[in-house]
N, C-alpha and C positions, 0 to 999 in steps of 0.2 A: 145429698141430704145433709142438713146441719142440725145441731141441737144447742139448747141453751142450758148451761150448767146451773146448779143451785145458787151459785154466786152471781148469776146474770151474764156470764161471758158466752159469746158465740163460739162454737167449736165444730169442726168437720169430723172429729172422731167421736165415737159414741160410747167409749168405755171410760175414758178420762178426759176432762177438759184440757184442750191443748194450750190454754193460757195459764190456768192456775193449778191444774193437776187434780182438782177435786173429782171423786168418782161420780160418774153420771148415773142417775137412778134409772132403772129399767122402765118404770111406769111414770109417765108425765104427771100423773096425779100426785106422785111423791115429790115432785120438785123439778124434774128435767123436762123441758118441753121440746118435742121434736118438730122441726119445721121442714117444709119442702121448698126447694128452689130459693128464691130471693125473699120470701116472706120474712118480715122482721119480728112479728109477734109470735108468741107461743101458740101452737095449735091446740084448740080445745079438745079435751078428751071426748070421744064419742060416748053418747049416753047408752049405747047398747050394753046390756048386762053381761054379754059374753066378751067384752073388750079385754084384750091381754096384750102384753108387750112381747116382741120377738126376742128370744135369747141370743140370736145371732147378730142382729143389727139394732135392737132396741126400738124399732118402729112400733107404733100402735096398730094392732090388728083387730078388726071387729068382724064377727060372724064369718070367719073363714078358717080353713085348715092350713092355708098357705100364706106366708107373708108376701105382700105385693111388692115390697122394696127389694128383698134379697132372695125370695123364693124358698125360704126355710119352711119345712113341713113340720107341723106340730105333732103329727102322728108318726114321724120317723122314729125308728128304734134307736136305742142306745144314746139317748140325749142326756148326757151327764157332763159334769165339769171336768176339765183336764186335771184338776188337783185331786180327783178321786182315783186317778191312775198313779200319780206320784205325790206322796205326802211329804211336805216339808214344814218344819216348825222353826221358829226362832225362840230361844230361851233368853229372856232379858233378866238381868240380875244386877244387884249392887255388888261390885267386885272390890273387896278390900285390898287385895294384892295390887290391882291396877291403880287404885287410889294412892297407895303408898308409893308406887313408882312415879306417878305424876307429881305427887306432893304439892297440890295447888295451894297457893298462899291465901290465908284468910277463909278457907272453906273447910268445914268439918264433915266427916263421914256420917251418914245417917245413923240414927240410933236404932231404927228398925230396918233390918235387911229384908228386901223384897225380891222374890223370884216369880216370874210369870212366863208361861208357855203360850205362844201366839201362833196359830196356824197361818201359813202363807197361802192366801187365796187370791187368785187373779194373776196378772202379769206384771204389775207395776205397784210396788209396795214402798210407800214413803216412810222415812224415819225422821222423827223430830219431836217438837213440842207444840201442842195446839195453841192457837191464838184466835179467839173469836173475833177480835177487832180486824184481823187481817184475813179472816176466812181460811185459816190453815188448820186442817184436821188430818194429821198423818195417821196411816193405818197402824204403825208402831208408835204409839204416843207415849213419850217419856216425860209425862207430867203426871200430876196426881200422886198416887202411891209410888210410882217409879220416877218421880221428879228428879231431874239432874240439870242444874242451872248452867252447866257447861255445854249442854246440847243446844244447837241452833234450832230455830223453829223449822227451817227447812235444812236438814242436816245431810241426809244421804237418801239414796233410792236403791231398792233391790229390783232387778229386772230378770224376769224368767227368760231363759235361753231356749233355743230351738229344741235342744235335747231334753228339756224339762228341768235342768239344773238352774242355778241362779248366778247372777253377776252383781257386783256392787259398784255404785258410782257415788263419789262424794259430790254433794250439790253446792260446793263452794262454802262449806261451813267455816265458822270462825276459828274453832279450835282443832279442826282436822279430824280425820278418820284413820284409825290404825288397824292393821290386819295381823292377827297372831302376834308373833314376837318382833315384828318389824319396828325399827326405831324411827323411820321416816313416815310421815302421813301419806296417804294415797293422793296422787295428783287429782285436782278438782276436775270434774266432768270427764273422767276417763274410766271406761269399763274395766273391771277386774273380775275374772271368773272366780267363783267360790267352789269349795269342795265340802262334802259332808264333814262336820266337826270344826270348820273354820270359826275363829273367834274375832268379832269386830269390837274394837275398843273405841268409845266415844265419850265426850264430856269429861266429868271429873271422876266418875266411878262406875260407869255403865259398861258392861260386857254383853254382847249379843252373840249367842252361839247358834249357828245354823245347823239343823239336823234333819236328815231324811229318816222318816219313820214309816212303819207299816200301819195300815188302817186299823189293825187289831191292837196296836200298842196302847197301853194305858200309862198315865203319867201321874206321879205324886205331886208335881208342881201345879200351882193354880193355873187353870186353862182359861184363857181369855177368848170368849166366843167371838166370831167375826160379826161385823155389823150387818144390818139388813142391806145396806148399800153394797157391801163387798159381795154378799151372796148373790146379788142381782147381776153380777158380771159373769155368770156361768156361760160356758160355751158348749157347743155340741161336740161330743167326743168323736174323733175321726177314726171310726173302725175301718172305714174305707178311705184310701188315700190314692189319688190319681195325680201323677206327675207328668206334666207336659213340657216343662222347661228343660228339655233334653230328650233323649230317647224315652218313649212312653213307658211308664212303669205303673202298675196297679198293685197295691198291697192291701191285705186285709189283716188287721191286728198285727202288722209288722211282717207278715209273710207275703213274699212276692208271688203274684199270680202268673201262670203261664198263658200268655196271649201271643201266640206265635204268628198267626196269619197277618201279613201287612195290612190287608184291607179291614180285618177285624179291629186292628189297632186304630186304623183311620176312623172307623165308626165310633169307637169309644172316645177318641179325641174330639170328634165333632159334638157328641152328646155331652161331654164334659164341659166344653167351651160354652154350651148353651144349657147348662144344668137347670132343671126345673122348667124348661121350656120345650114344648113339643117340636120335634124336627120332622118335617115331612119326608115320606119315602122318596119323593122326587128329588128333594135337596140332597139326601144321602146318596142316591144313585148318581146324581150329577157330580158330586164331590169325589166319588170313587172312580167313575169311569169317564166323566165328561161327555163329549160327543161320540165316544167309542163304546157306548153302553151296549153290552151283549143282550141277546134275546132272553137269556136266563138271569138277568140282573136282579129281578125281584126275588127269585128263588134263592139266589146266592146271598142277597142281603138278609133274608130270613135265616139262612144258615149262620151268618156272622152274628146275628142277634142271639140265636140259640147258643152258640159257643160262648158268648159273653155272659149270658145268663147262667150258664153252668159254672163259670168261674167266679162271678161276682156274688155278693150276698143276695138272698132272696128279695124279690120285689124292688130291686134297685132300678131296673129298667122296666118301665111301664109301656104298654101298648095304648096308643091314643087313636082317636078317629083320624088324625092327620098322619101319624107315623109312630115315633117312639120318643120317650122322654127318660132322661136320667134323673133320679130323685135323690135329694139330699141337701144338706147345707152347702153353701158355696165354698166354704173353707176346706172341703175335701179335695178341691182342685188347687194345685200349687199356684196356678196363675192368679187366682183371686187372693190367696194369702200374700203373694208377692206384692200385688197392687195395694192391699190394705197396709202392709208394713212400710212400703215406700211412701205412701201418703202420710202415714203417721210420722215417719222420719223427717219428711220435708216440713211438716208442721212444727215438730220439735226444733228443727234447725231455725225456722223463721221466728220462733218465740224465744230464742236465746238459750237453748239447752243442747249444745253441740255434743256433749258426752252421750246423752240419751239418744240423740239423733244418730250418732255413729253406731251405737249398739243396735238400734232398730233397723237401720239401713243395711248393716252387715248381715243381720238375720235374713233380710229379704234377699240379698244377693247370694247367700248360701244355698238358696233353693235352686239356683241354676246349675245344670250339669252338662250343658252343651247347647247346640242350636235348638230353638223352640219348634215344636210341632213338626218334627222330621217326617212323620207319616202323612202330612198334608201338603208337602212342598209341591206336589203336582196338581193340587186343587186350586185353580185360579182364584176362586172367591175367598180363599183363606190367605192369599199372598199378602193382602193388606194387614191382616192380623199378625202375621209373622213380622212384618216391618214394624208394626206398632210395638210389639213386645221387645224387639231389639232396641227401639228408641227408648222405651221405658227403662230398659237395663242400662243403657248408656247414661241416661239422665240420673239414675240412681247412683251409678259409679261416681258421677260428678258431684252429687250431693254428699257422698261419702268423703270425697277429697275435700270438699268445702268444710265439712265438720272437722276433719283432721287439721285443716289450716286454722280454724277457729280455736282449736285446742292447743295450737302451737307446735304441732308435729311437722314442722317445715322440712327438716332434714330427712325424716323417715318417709315423707310422701313423695319426694323428688323421684325416686326410682320408679314408683308405681305410676306417677304422672308421665314420666318419660316413655314408659311402655304404652301408656294409654294414648298419647298423641301419635305414636308410630302406628298403632292399630287403627285409629280413626283420625287422620291428619287434618281433616277439614272442620272439626268441632272446635270452635273458637273458645268455648268456656274452659275446656281443659288446658288449652294453651295459656290462657290468662292465669289459671291456677298455677301452672308450672312457672310462669314468669314471676308471679308473686312469691312462690316458695324459694326460687333461686335468689330473688332480691333480698328476702328476709334472712337468708343464710350468707349474705355478703358476696354472692356470685353475680355481680352486676353485669359483667360482659356476657355471661352465659344467658342471662335473662334477655339481653338485647338480641343475642343470636337466636333465641327461641322466637322472638317476634319476627325476625327477618325470615326464618324458615317458614313460619305461617304465611307471611306476605308472599313468598315465592310459591308456596303450595296453592294459594288461592288464585294467583295470577296464572299459573300454568294449567290448573284444572278448570277454572271457570272464568278467567279473565276479570276477576273482581279484586277488590282491596279489602283489608281488614275493616271491621266495623268501627264506628266512632267510639264505642265503649273501650275496645281493646287498644285503640290508638291513644285514647286518653290515659289508659294505664301505662302505656309505654312512655308517654310524656311525663307522667307522675313519677315513674321510676328514675328517669333521667334527672328530674328536678329534685329527687330525694324528698318527696313531700312527706311530712310527718304522719299524715293520715294513713299511709301504707304500713306503718310500723305496727307490729303485733301488740295487742293488749289482752291480758287474760279475760275470759268470759266473766261478766259481772254476776254475782249472786244477788237474787232478787228477794225482797221481802224478809231479809234476815235482820232481826232486831235483838239478837242474842248478845250477851256481854262480851267484852274484849277478851283477848287471849288470856289463858290461865297463867 
């Protein structure tokens, strides 16, 4: 599924445009059009009066309690935004002490000192100055009463982390982003974790203080309400969480559930992989026992379902005419969160945002705790799914290496790439990445040795030779072609003034 953002760009992500970063509106009538498959035009909004948008994937749903795209159920309990569990604000203010330290030539401190408290809603908060001509509308907008001419239009980005806290990425700003009392600016496109109370200094006089607050807190500073667009990004709170990327774990509100019987874990894993889809009793029995199904298989399966229902929240497992169905948003299963984050990371990487791509892909890989679906290794029909997940993980690791290379982390990535090629010695992409990292750190002979090791591995294992692409890379390294040399990622759409 793809979507068209308010600026007219096509994007495969449905929360923010993968090209310009503008928030996608949840209702196509408000500006974002959701399209299916290869259709190029926006899909017209159904005329049904009961039309609504899915809060999990933003698809338009008419006359149904379930989203046909992702399976989200509108009548599911506890559908609230993640920021209602963790409340974070940014206090933006004119900071005279920071201004005096910077001492920008030819610029005067504002006569009226302004302070504003801005709630952080969503996962991706842009900091900058709005520009209608360039369709730049950051969530933390340092124009108007907070105007700071030293702030770039696209200055920095706040990224929500897996634990609910935030990280900061400078977006290649002109005058840099400074954290607390550090004298050096943050490296562009590199994620830096933040803590409660950290101060971000940007522009000529702006200080942003990030604060974690309780829902009951009241503030004397002016509160800037979130826009309708930002509110539309609400997600379903994951009271239930099912982890399949490693030994199966099920938690409710953070508390781990006891699911001891191996076959009960297998049943839950199957239902989770096909969440919101009915799984027949025959499919479950075949997955659990294969052709060794005992005469009491049906009764045993009922016992496993009963055990799961006692542990899980009420009404999570439904009985259907075909069998059973696990009900809930797809994001309660770590497999689907992993795939969503890796897709987003790959799109960010392709659109020239390696720092954000590294952050998103790292979040995805952090979900892995071991081999996937260990309770289904003896189920032949799920062998393909296990192989697919392993391949997705390997590809995500290579996307992460690629992002680090684009950020210039050549020395740091060599050790990780060396381990990666030993773990999977037939994957050419990671060998190419290792060769490039070695070349860019002046280790030409080691880069050539890496290519030779790959050539021998392919010859011994499969009787083949390296691909034309990696052979061309070897030749380019030998010729010391200038296009192999690293250049910092370019900042796009920045029309801010020169350095202060």
